[in-house]
C-alpha positions as a Markdown table, in Angstrom:
| # | Residue | x | y | z |
|---|---|---|---|---|
| 1 | Met | -20.1 | 33.8 | 35.9 |
| 2 | Ser | -23.8 | 33.6 | 34.4 |
| 3 | Ile | -26.6 | 36.4 | 35.3 |
| 4 | Gly | -28.5 | 33.1 | 36.6 |
| 5 | Ser | -25.9 | 32.2 | 38.9 |
| 6 | Gln | -25.5 | 35.9 | 40.1 |
| 7 | Leu | -29.2 | 36.2 | 40.9 |
| 8 | Lys | -29.2 | 32.9 | 42.6 |
| 9 | Arg | -26.3 | 34.2 | 45.0 |
| 10 | Leu | -28.4 | 37.5 | 45.5 |
| 11 | Asp | -31.1 | 35.3 | 46.3 |
| 12 | Ile | -29.3 | 33.6 | 48.8 |
| 13 | Leu | -27.9 | 36.5 | 50.5 |
| 14 | Gly | -31.2 | 38.2 | 50.7 |
| 15 | Arg | -32.4 | 35.1 | 52.3 |
| 16 | Cys | -29.9 | 34.9 | 54.9 |
| 17 | Ile | -30.2 | 38.7 | 55.6 |
| 18 | Glu | -33.8 | 38.1 | 56.2 |
| 19 | Asp | -33.4 | 35.2 | 58.4 |
| 20 | Ile | -30.8 | 36.9 | 60.2 |
| 21 | Phe | -33.1 | 39.9 | 60.7 |
| 22 | Leu | -35.9 | 37.9 | 61.8 |
| 23 | Ala | -33.9 | 35.6 | 64.4 |
| 24 | Ala | -32.5 | 38.8 | 65.8 |
| 25 | Leu | -35.6 | 40.7 | 66.2 |
| 26 | Leu | -37.4 | 37.6 | 67.6 |
| 27 | Thr | -34.5 | 37.4 | 70.2 |
| 28 | Phe | -34.5 | 41.1 | 71.2 |
| 29 | Met | -38.5 | 41.1 | 71.6 |
| 30 | Ile | -38.1 | 38.2 | 74.1 |
| 31 | Leu | -35.3 | 39.9 | 76.0 |
| 32 | Leu | -36.7 | 42.9 | 76.3 |
| 33 | Ala | -40.4 | 41.5 | 77.4 |
| 34 | Gly | -38.7 | 39.3 | 79.7 |
| 35 | Trp | -36.7 | 42.1 | 81.2 |
| 36 | Gln | -40.0 | 44.2 | 81.6 |
| 37 | Ile | -41.4 | 41.4 | 83.6 |
| 38 | Val | -38.5 | 41.0 | 85.8 |
| 39 | Gln | -38.5 | 45.0 | 86.2 |
| 40 | Arg | -42.5 | 45.0 | 87.2 |
| 41 | Asn | -42.2 | 42.0 | 89.3 |
| 42 | Phe | -39.1 | 42.3 | 91.1 |
| 43 | Ile | -37.9 | 45.7 | 90.8 |
| 44 | Gly | -41.2 | 47.8 | 90.9 |
| 45 | Gly | -41.0 | 49.7 | 88.0 |
| 46 | Gly | -40.5 | 49.3 | 84.1 |
| 47 | Met | -39.2 | 51.3 | 80.8 |
| 48 | Ile | -42.2 | 53.3 | 79.9 |
| 49 | Trp | -41.2 | 53.0 | 76.2 |
| 50 | Ala | -40.6 | 49.1 | 76.1 |
| 51 | Asp | -44.3 | 48.3 | 75.6 |
| 52 | Glu | -44.7 | 50.6 | 72.7 |
| 53 | Leu | -41.5 | 49.2 | 71.0 |
| 54 | Leu | -42.7 | 45.7 | 71.4 |
| 55 | Arg | -46.3 | 46.7 | 69.7 |
| 56 | Leu | -43.8 | 48.1 | 66.8 |
| 57 | Met | -41.7 | 45.3 | 66.8 |
| 58 | Val | -44.6 | 42.6 | 66.6 |
| 59 | Leu | -45.6 | 44.5 | 63.6 |
| 60 | Trp | -42.3 | 44.3 | 61.9 |
| 61 | Leu | -42.0 | 40.6 | 63.0 |
| 62 | Ala | -45.3 | 40.0 | 61.6 |
| 63 | Leu | -44.6 | 41.6 | 58.1 |
| 64 | Leu | -40.9 | 40.0 | 57.9 |
| 65 | Gly | -42.4 | 36.7 | 58.8 |
| 66 | Ala | -44.9 | 37.1 | 56.0 |
| 67 | Met | -42.5 | 38.2 | 53.7 |
| 68 | Ala | -40.2 | 34.9 | 54.3 |
| 69 | Ala | -43.3 | 32.6 | 54.1 |
| 70 | Ser | -44.1 | 34.3 | 50.7 |
| 71 | Arg | -40.5 | 33.9 | 49.1 |
| 72 | Asp | -41.2 | 30.0 | 49.1 |
| 73 | Asn | -45.0 | 30.1 | 48.8 |
| 74 | Arg | -45.6 | 28.9 | 52.0 |
| 75 | His | -47.9 | 31.2 | 53.4 |
| 76 | Val | -51.1 | 30.2 | 55.5 |
| 77 | Ala | -53.5 | 29.0 | 52.7 |
| 78 | Ile | -56.8 | 27.2 | 52.6 |
| 79 | Asp | -56.1 | 25.1 | 49.7 |
| 80 | Leu | -58.8 | 22.6 | 50.2 |
| 81 | Leu | -60.3 | 23.1 | 47.0 |
| 82 | Leu | -56.9 | 22.9 | 45.3 |
| 83 | Arg | -56.6 | 19.3 | 46.9 |
| 84 | Phe | -59.6 | 17.7 | 45.4 |
| 85 | Leu | -59.7 | 19.1 | 42.2 |
| 86 | Pro | -58.9 | 17.2 | 39.2 |
| 87 | Asp | -55.5 | 17.9 | 37.7 |
| 88 | Lys | -56.9 | 19.7 | 34.8 |
| 89 | Phe | -58.3 | 22.3 | 36.7 |
| 90 | Lys | -55.4 | 22.7 | 39.3 |
| 91 | Phe | -53.4 | 24.7 | 36.8 |
| 92 | Pro | -56.0 | 27.7 | 36.1 |
| 93 | Val | -57.0 | 27.8 | 40.1 |
| 94 | Gln | -53.2 | 28.3 | 41.3 |
| 95 | Ile | -52.7 | 31.0 | 38.4 |
| 96 | Cys | -55.8 | 33.0 | 39.9 |
| 97 | Leu | -55.0 | 32.2 | 43.4 |
| 98 | His | -51.3 | 33.7 | 42.8 |
| 99 | Leu | -52.8 | 36.6 | 40.7 |
| 100 | Phe | -55.4 | 37.4 | 43.3 |
| 101 | Thr | -52.8 | 37.4 | 46.1 |
| 102 | Ala | -50.3 | 39.6 | 44.4 |
| 103 | Val | -53.5 | 42.0 | 43.6 |
| 104 | Val | -54.5 | 42.3 | 47.1 |
| 105 | Cys | -50.8 | 42.6 | 48.7 |
| 106 | Gly | -50.5 | 45.2 | 46.0 |
| 107 | Met | -53.5 | 47.0 | 46.9 |
| 108 | Leu | -52.5 | 46.7 | 50.6 |
| 109 | Ala | -49.2 | 48.3 | 49.7 |
| 110 | Phe | -50.5 | 51.3 | 48.1 |
| 111 | Tyr | -53.0 | 51.8 | 50.7 |
| 112 | Ser | -50.3 | 51.3 | 53.4 |
| 113 | Phe | -48.1 | 53.6 | 51.7 |
| 114 | Lys | -50.8 | 56.6 | 51.6 |
| 115 | Phe | -51.2 | 55.9 | 55.3 |
| 116 | Val | -47.6 | 56.4 | 56.1 |
| 117 | Gln | -47.8 | 59.5 | 53.7 |
| 118 | Met | -50.3 | 60.8 | 56.2 |
| 119 | Glu | -48.7 | 59.9 | 59.4 |
| 120 | His | -45.4 | 62.1 | 57.9 |
| 121 | Gln | -47.9 | 64.8 | 57.1 |
| 122 | Tyr | -49.6 | 64.7 | 60.4 |
| 123 | Gln | -46.3 | 64.5 | 62.5 |
| 124 | Thr | -47.7 | 61.4 | 64.3 |
| 125 | Thr | -44.7 | 60.4 | 67.0 |
| 126 | Val | -44.5 | 57.2 | 68.8 |
| 127 | Leu | -41.5 | 56.2 | 71.7 |
| 128 | Thr | -41.4 | 59.6 | 73.4 |
| 129 | Gly | -40.9 | 61.7 | 70.3 |
| 130 | Leu | -40.0 | 59.5 | 67.3 |
| 131 | Pro | -41.8 | 60.2 | 63.7 |
| 132 | Ala | -44.3 | 57.1 | 63.7 |
| 133 | Trp | -43.6 | 56.7 | 59.7 |
| 134 | Trp | -40.1 | 55.7 | 60.5 |
| 135 | Phe | -41.3 | 52.4 | 62.1 |
| 136 | Glu | -44.5 | 52.2 | 59.8 |
| 137 | Thr | -42.5 | 51.8 | 56.5 |
| 138 | Ile | -42.6 | 48.2 | 57.0 |
| 139 | Leu | -46.3 | 48.3 | 55.7 |
| 140 | Pro | -45.9 | 49.3 | 52.2 |
| 141 | Ile | -42.4 | 47.8 | 51.8 |
| 142 | Gly | -43.7 | 44.2 | 53.0 |
| 143 | Phe | -46.8 | 44.1 | 51.2 |
| 144 | Gly | -44.9 | 45.4 | 48.1 |
| 145 | Met | -42.5 | 42.6 | 48.5 |
| 146 | Met | -44.9 | 40.2 | 49.0 |
| 147 | Ser | -47.1 | 41.2 | 46.0 |
| 148 | Phe | -43.5 | 40.9 | 43.9 |
| 149 | Arg | -43.0 | 37.6 | 44.9 |
| 150 | Tyr | -46.7 | 36.3 | 44.3 |
| 151 | Leu | -46.0 | 38.0 | 40.7 |
| 152 | Gly | -43.1 | 35.9 | 40.5 |
| 153 | His | -44.9 | 32.7 | 41.8 |
| 154 | Leu | -47.3 | 33.5 | 39.0 |
| 155 | Arg | -44.7 | 33.8 | 36.1 |
| 156 | Arg | -42.9 | 30.5 | 37.5 |
| 157 | Thr | -46.4 | 28.5 | 37.4 |
| 158 | Ile | -47.4 | 29.6 | 34.0 |
| 159 | Tyr | -43.8 | 29.7 | 32.5 |
| 160 | Pro | -41.2 | 28.0 | 34.6 |
| 161 | Leu | -37.6 | 28.3 | 33.4 |
| 162 | Pro | -35.6 | 25.3 | 32.9 |
| 163 | Glu | -33.7 | 25.6 | 36.1 |
| 164 | Glu | -36.8 | 25.9 | 38.2 |
| 165 | Val | -38.2 | 22.4 | 36.9 |
| 166 | Val | -37.4 | 19.7 | 39.3 |
């Protein structure tokens, strides 16, 4: 089995894991929020930690969704300029866009890593005593992965491999 086919299988596995985790997280969020509504309106109470957990899950869902969008270069983009540019200018503009996105995501990964370090140092807690940095690690991981993926998009724009040309 060639390295290319092994990487393709690994990519498919990673996509499946990402998609399953996104779907499971969203499903659990909907169920938890629904149960909170039922408890507040009909039972007269609620779980004191559920609202904070839902906020953390929104953070995770947003970053995981952004990572999933970045894997296929399907992020929200304002590419009006790119649509109306002559073909000879599209290539350098696309290179600049991928490079800019990779750099910005890389900077966000670096500074969010610093933020998580500070949260660890100051021993900030969430959910009645759990370390906050556990839940915040999605920030540097997510932005780092997006930066890596946009560097990959940059490479494919500049130098597509034979199996990548469609």
